[in-house]
N, C-alpha and C positions, 0 to 999 in steps of 0.2 A: 218334979218334970213334968212339963206341961203336956196335957192330952190333945190329940190330934181331933177336931171337930169336923164331923162329916156332916155335909148337908144331906138332908134327907127330904121326903116329900115333895111338893110340887116345885118348890125353887130349884132342886137338883134337877129335874127333869126338864124343866125350862133353860137351864143352862147347857143341858147336853143337846139340845134341839139348837141351841144358837151355834155352839161348836161345829155341829154336823152340816147347820147351813151353809156356814161360811167356809167350810172343807169344800164341799160341793161347788160353792161358785169359784172358791180359787181354783178348783180343778177344771171347771168348764172354761173359765177366762184364758186359762194356762194352754187348753186343747185349742180354743179358739184363736190364740196369739201364735201357736204352732202351726196351724193350718193355714192361717193368714199370712204366715211367714214362709211357709212352704210356697202357698200359692204365689206369693211376690216373686220367689226365685224361679219359678216355672215361666216359660216364654208363654206370652199370649195367643191363643188359637184363632189367627184372622178367619180361617177358612169356616171353622166350627161357628164362630159369631156371625159371619158373613151368611152361612147357610140358616142359621135361626132366624136372622132378619128377612131373609127372603121368604122363608117358609110363613112368618107372620105379616108379610108385606109391609114391615118396620122401616119405611124410608128413612125417617128422622134417624134410626140406629144405623142404616147403611151409611149416612152422611157422616155419622159419628166415627164410624169405622175406617171411613177413609180419613178423616183428620188425624185419627190416632196412627193410623199408616204413614201418612205423611210425616208426623213428627218424628216416628222412629227413623225414617228415612231421611231427615234433615240431620238428626242427631248422628246418624251412621255416616252421612257424609261429613260431617264436621270431625269425626273422630277416626276415620277411615276403617270403622266396622265391616267387616265381610261375615257377620254371624247368619246362620240359617232365620234367624227371625227378622233379620235387614231382608233376606230373600223373599221371605213368606209377606213382608209388608209391601215389597216392590209389587209382587204377583197380585196380591189382592187389591193394592190400589189401582194397578192397570186394568184389571177385571171391572173392577167399579166404574171407572171413567168410560170405559167401554159399554158398559150399561146404560150409564148416565146420557152418554152421546146420543145412543140409538134411542132412549127413550125422548130426549128433547127433538131429535130429529123427527120421530112420530108425532109428537105433539104440533111442531111446526108443520109438516104434511098434512095434518089435520085440519089446521088452520086454512092452510090453501085451497083444501076441498071446501070451505065455506063454513065450517064448523066455529063453535066458540070454544071457550075454556072455561071451565068451572074452576072456584077460587082455589080449590083443592089443587086441581092441575097446574093453575097459575104459580102458586106458592111452589110446588115440587118443581116446575120449569124455571123459576128464579133460583132456586137452589142448585138444579143442575148446571145452570148456566154460570153460577158462581165458580163452579169447579172446570166445567169444559167449554165455558163460554167461545174461547179462541177456535175451538175445534168445529162449532157452530157457525164461525164466521162466514165460512165459505157457503154454507147453505143460505144464508141471508143475502150475502152478494148474488148468489145462482137466483133469487127471488128478483131481484132488481134487474138481473140482466134479461130474466125469461119478461118481465116487463117491458123493458124496452126495445126488446126484439119482438113483442107481439105475441109471444108466447103465452101469457095469461093477460086478462083483461084488466082495465083500469079499476073496475069494480071489485075484482080479485085483489089486486095489489093494495087498493085502499083499505079492505078487510083486514089484510094481512097486518099493515101497520097499525090498524085502531085495536085491533087485539092483540099485539104483542108489546105495543109501545108502552102501555100501562104495567107491564110485568117489569120490576125493578131493576133486575139484570140484563133487559133488553133495552133499556134506554140508552145506555153507553154505545150501543150498536145501532140504534135506529134512529137516534137523534139527528143526525145529519140527512138521512132522508126525510124526515118528517119536516125539517127546517127548510129544506131545499125542493120541497115536491114540485113548484111551479119550474124550476130549473131542469130537474129531471123530466118533466112533462116535454118541455122544449128540445131536451135533448133527444128524447124518444121520436120526435118528427125530423130533427135535422139528422138522427142517425139513418134512417129508413132507406134512402137511396144508396148510401153506401153499403148496407147490408145487403140490399138486392143485388148489386155488382158482385160480392162475395157468392151470393146463391147461384148466380148465373155463371159462376166460373172465370168472372174477370178480375183475377186475383191482383193484379198488379195495379189497376185502377182502384180497386177497393182498398187496398194497402195504403195508396195514396190518400184517399178520402178520410180513411181513419186517422192518417198521420195530421190531416188538415183540422179535423174535428179536435184534435189533441192539442193544437196550438190554438185553441180558443178560449173561450170562458168556462166550458165544460171541465177543462183538466184541472180547474180550480179544487172540484170536489173528487177526492180521492178514488172512492169507489167507481167513478164515471171513468177516470183517468185509468184505472185498471181495467175495467172492460174494454176500453179502447185500445190498450195496448194488448190485451188478451186478443182481441180481433183482427188487430193487424198481425199479431205473430201466426194465427191461425191462417189468415191470408197468404202470409209469405211462405209459412209451411207448406200450403198447398200447391204455391206457384212453383216451389222448389222441387217438390214430388212430381209435379207434372212436366217440368222444363227438363230438369237434369237428366233422366232416363232418355229423352228425346235429343238433347244434345250429345251424350253418348252414343245413341244409335247413329246419327248422322255423322260424327267422327268416324264410328266403325265403318260406315258406308263410304268415307271420304268427303263427304258434303260438309267440306270445312267452312264454305263460305255461309252456308245455312246455318251450321253451328254458330258462326260468329256472331251472326244476325241476333239469335236467340240470346247468346252470352251479353252481348253489348245493353241488351233491353232489361236484363234483370242484375247483372253482376255488381251494381252498386247498392242494391238490396243486401248482398252476400259477402261483405268483404273479408270474411274468416271461413268459407267453405272451401276446405283444402280442394275437393272434386273441382268444384267451378275455377277455383283458381289456376290447377293444371291443365284443364280445357282451354282456359284463356290465353295461358301461355303457349299452346299448341296453335291454336288458330291464328294468334299474332305472329307466330314465325312461319307459318305456311300459308296464309292467306295474303296475297299481294295487296301493298297499301294503295296501288293506283289502279283503278279498276275503268274500264270505258266500256260504252255502249257500241255494239257494231251493228250498222244500219244497210252495210253494204251486202252485195250479193256473198252468199256462202259456199266455200268449194267442199266437194263430197267426192271421196273415192269408193271403190269396191273392189274386195279381193274374193277369189273362189278359197274353198276349204283348203287348208294346208297340207303340205305332203310331212306326214310323220316318218314314213320309212323310205328314204331315196333309192336304196337297192331295189325295192320291189317297185317302185314307180318306174325305175329307168330300166327295166330287164328286158327289153327289146320284144314285148308283146304288144297285142292290139291298141293297148291303152298308152303305151309310152310315149307314143309321138304326142298326143293331145296333152297330157300331163306335162311335156316339156314346153308345150306352147302356152298354157294356160297358167299353171300351178306354181305357187312358191313353196320353197321348202320351209321347215321352222326356222333355219337360221337365215335364210334370205328374207323371210317376213321381219326378222328381228331388225335386220338389215334396213328394212324399208322404214320402220319405226324410227330407228335412231337418225335417219335422213330427215324424216317429218320433224322430228324434235329439234334437229339442227337448224331447219329452216324457220322455226318459230311458229309452227302450228302448234295449237292446243285444240283438245277433244273437246266437244260441247254436246249436249244430251238433244238428240234428235226428237223428242217428246216436248222440248221446251222451246222451240223457234217457232211453233204455230199454236194458238189457242184453241180452244174445244169447238169456236165458231169458226175456225179455218181462218183465222186472222194472223198475219206473220207479226212475229214481236220479236223487238231488237234483243241481241245477245249481249249479255254482260261477259266481259273477258277481261283478262290482265291486259295491261297498256304493253305494248310493244309486240303482242301476240297476234295470231290469225286463227280464226274458227275453223275447225275442219270436223266433218263427219265421215265416219268410215263407217262403210255396209259390209258385212259379211255373206256375199252373194251366196245363193244355192247352198244353204246350209241343211242338206239332208245328205244321209249316208246308204250307200247300196252296196251291193256286193261287187259292182265294176269298180266303184271308187275304192273298194279295199285293194284291188289290183292296182289301183295306181297311187297306192302308199299312203291312201288316206285312213283315218281311224275308222272303225265300224260303228261305234256310237260313243255317247257323251256318258260318263258316270261322276260320282263324287267319291273324294277321298274322305278319309276319317275326320278331316276338318272341314267339310262341305266345300271344298275347292272342285271346282268342275274340271275334268281333264279327260283325255280321249283313252279310250279301249283299243289297244292295237291287237290284230287278231294275225297271227302267222301262217303259214300255208298248211300246218299241222292243224290247225284250229284253237292253239294254245292261244289265250287273252291275257294280256298284261294292261293293267290302268298304269298309264304313262303321263308324265309331266313332259312340256315341250312338244305336245302332239295336236295341238289345236290352237287357232288364231286366240282363242279365250284365255287359256292359261299363259300363253307366250304374253299377251298385252297386260294380263295382270301381274305378273312377273316383273315386267317392264315398268310399269308405273312404281311398282315398289323401290325400284331405284331412282325413278324419276317422276317424282308425283307432280311436277310442275306441267307435265306434258296432260294433265286434264285439268279442267277447272271443275270445281264443286263435284268432283267422283265421276263426271261423265265417262262411259266407256265407248261400245260401238252399237250399231244397229244390226241384230240377227235377223235374218232374211230367211223365212219360213216358208214351206209348202207342204202339203199334206197327204200327196199321193204315195209316198213311201214310209208314211207314218212319221214321227218326230223324233229328231235328234237320233236316229238310228234303232226306234223301238216302234214296232208294227202293234196297232191299235186294234185291229180287227182282221176278219179271215181275209178280207180282200188285201189287206198290205201283206199279210202272211203269203198268200198265194203269189202275189207280184213278186215279193222279195226271194222267195223260194224258188221260183221259175228263173230268176237271173242268176241265184246260186249256183243252180245246176247246170245252167248254160256254160259256166266257166269253172266247173268242178269243184266248189267250194259248197259241197252238200252238207257241211256242219255249220255252216255260216249262221241258222238261226237257233242253233242248241240251246243258247242261254237267254233267248228272248220270245219264246214262244207261249209264255203265259201273259196274256192282256192285262187282266187286272193288276199283275205285279207290275207290270211296264207301266200303268198309269201311275201308280204310287210312286215309282222312282222318277217319272217324269213330274209329278207335283213338287217332287223334292228338288230336282234340277232346276225348275223354272222358278221355283221359289228363291233358291239360293241366287240364280242369275239377277232376278230383279230387284233383289236386297242389295246386290253388289251395283245397282245403275246400269245393267244392261237393257237395252230396250230392243223392240221386236217390230217386224214389219212382216205384211203378207207378200209372197208373191204369185199369188192365187194357189190354188187346191192342186191343180194340175199341171201348173206352169205353161200355161196358155199364152199363146201369141193375143194379147189383150186387142189389139187394133183390128184383128180379123175375126172378132166374137160379135155376136146381135147382143142385145141388152138382155134377152132371156138367157143365152148362156152364159153371160158374163154373170147374172145375177144367180144362177144355180150354183155356179162355182164361188163365188163369193159367200154365199150363204152356207155353202158346205163347208168351207175353211173356217168360218167364222164359229160355226157349230163344234167342229173338231177341235179347234184352240181354246174355247171359251172356258172349259175346266181348268186350263193351265195359266192362261194369261188375263190379268184384270183390263189392260189397257193396250189395245192394237189399233193404232189410228195412222200408221204409216205403210203406204203400198209401194213396192219397190217392183217396177215392171220386169218380168223376163226377159232374156234376150236384149235387154237395152232399149227396148221398147218405150212408147209413151202413147196417151191418146190426147195429146193438146190439141189436135185437128178434130177431135171428135166430141163436143161439148156434152153430147147425151151421155156418154160412158164415163167421162171425168165428172160429170155431175153425179151421175148414180153413185159412183165410189165416193164421192164428198159426201152424199146424203147417207151413206153406209158408214161413215165415221172415219173415213180415209182423208184426214185433214191435210197430210204431207203425202204427195205424191212424187215420185221419183224415176226417172228415166235415163236414158244416154242419148246424146246426140250433139253437144258443143265441146269443144276443146277447152272450154274455159268456165270459170265459175258463173253459173247462173240460177237465180232465184227469182221468183216472180209471184205476186199475189194475182190469185185468179178469184173466181167467184165462188166462195165458200172453201177454198183451199189454198194451199201454195205449192207450187211447183218447183222442184230442185233438180238440177242436172248432176248425175255422178259420172266421174271418169273411170272406166275399168280398167283395174292394174292388173296386167298378165306377164308373165315372163317374158314373151316376146316383145312387149311393149316396153318392158324395162331394159332390153337391150339395146336400144335406141331411144333414150328417154327423151333426146330433143326432138326428134321426128314426130314422136308421139304425143307431143305437148305435155310433157310430163316433168320437163326440167325444174320447175317451180317447186316441186314436191321433193325430188332428188338431187338438183343440182350437178347432174353428170356422174354423181356417184355410182359406181358399179355395185348392183345388187344381186344380180344373178352370178353366182359364185360357185355352185355346188360340182364340186369335181366327177360326180357320177354321170351327170348330164351327158346326154351324146353329143352336145354341141353347145 
């Protein structure tokens, strides 16, 4: 039997150390493999890596992280992966691109301020542009735009090109600008007149100029063509924003002809704008296709305030006979409007037949029509007039329509339609819009001694109206209108509504004086007093309608004074036919007074051309 031989001594110790070393090595390798395998199975922590790179300002690592994120995003897109790792990759990619874009733009802005780039900044900018170059393209085009529009100087622009063009990733963006610098400089000169038009608010002219430049050699350069297109769109957007609200306002006012002129001047720029298409369809339908200029004398008529309460007007009191002689009821005024319409009259604007210098202007009207001015004479309200069935004052409903306030014998007030010539005419025009041309209404003739439109404005008015009310037993008449400031505010609202709806105004003097009997001094005092009272409510008062049918054609001193005071259209009564004449600094027009008595026999009173023998006075409550 063989004996086992055991090694002893140094050799044995060496053998044991070798075994131990390799055992430990195998264990370490196994552990490393374990941790490496474990780490490879764990998702990469993009946020942690990004935060570390930021902490150490490691620009290259940030670029590397972006590349890793992009790879995961691309792989995920191919495989349809929706893992958390993909979501993290998208999040960190977007965050890095925002940072790089901000960084790139900050360097570009630094260059625009005249600074240069260090080699490190140029390298980083190139790396950044390789990732977010397209996002910075807009900034580069903005610099070109600033140069051609004169926002930056040529020296600043050249510095921008010379500094950034050597940056590798910038060459593809700037090569066109560098190679075509002479063309760009010429374009800058050619663009200046068109851009000045834009700055001056000449939007259609500037849009045309930009389009013309776009048809030239400059459009061969993509960036210049883009600038021109943007400038043209800016001009057209500004034009639309300016004109469309104006068109809508004119249509709302009934000024369809004025609206059509604007529409025709811009509609070819905007073939697809629905608001404009609808407005054009409306004006094409409503504005007559054939218009003429009327140069002959213009006919004018006047009516006094309308009877809203026939029973009260014709109750055999002391005011009844005068009401029966002079005034029309609401229904009769409507019949008068129908007769005028049937006889081919069309309303015109009294402020448009004379220019500011007092020169007669030809009137544009539809072919086949005759122009007509209606004056609402003596348009003031007093307690005595309430007893004649007239409203006590004007007011507004919830839709800003001007109506009359009817006050009964017990002092109860009601805001009522069909109570003044104003709302009757407004309603009639809703049914027959072709009775007016371009939204014209009538001339409201004002005086000041009894306040305005039924509202006292000072103590003098209040005392005068109170004395009248008490004399006929209407002690309650002023209960609702004794606050002067509230009255002024209400009048501002009423006059604004009337002016917006194309009603115009005339003065018949403050105290309803007989002007031919006045001295220049007394007329001057009265005129100035009236203008002071009305100034805060009316912006344009240039018609003088003489009270009592008077005129001062035989007194050039008084007529010239009125003309020099701004009354370029003066109107009295005296002829039974249309009479319009140009005078020195003003135009005189004769108006025929329409009363109930005259309409009872229109032929004898030369009114047949207005009513053609039609019976207008029909109210069965009249005494005769």
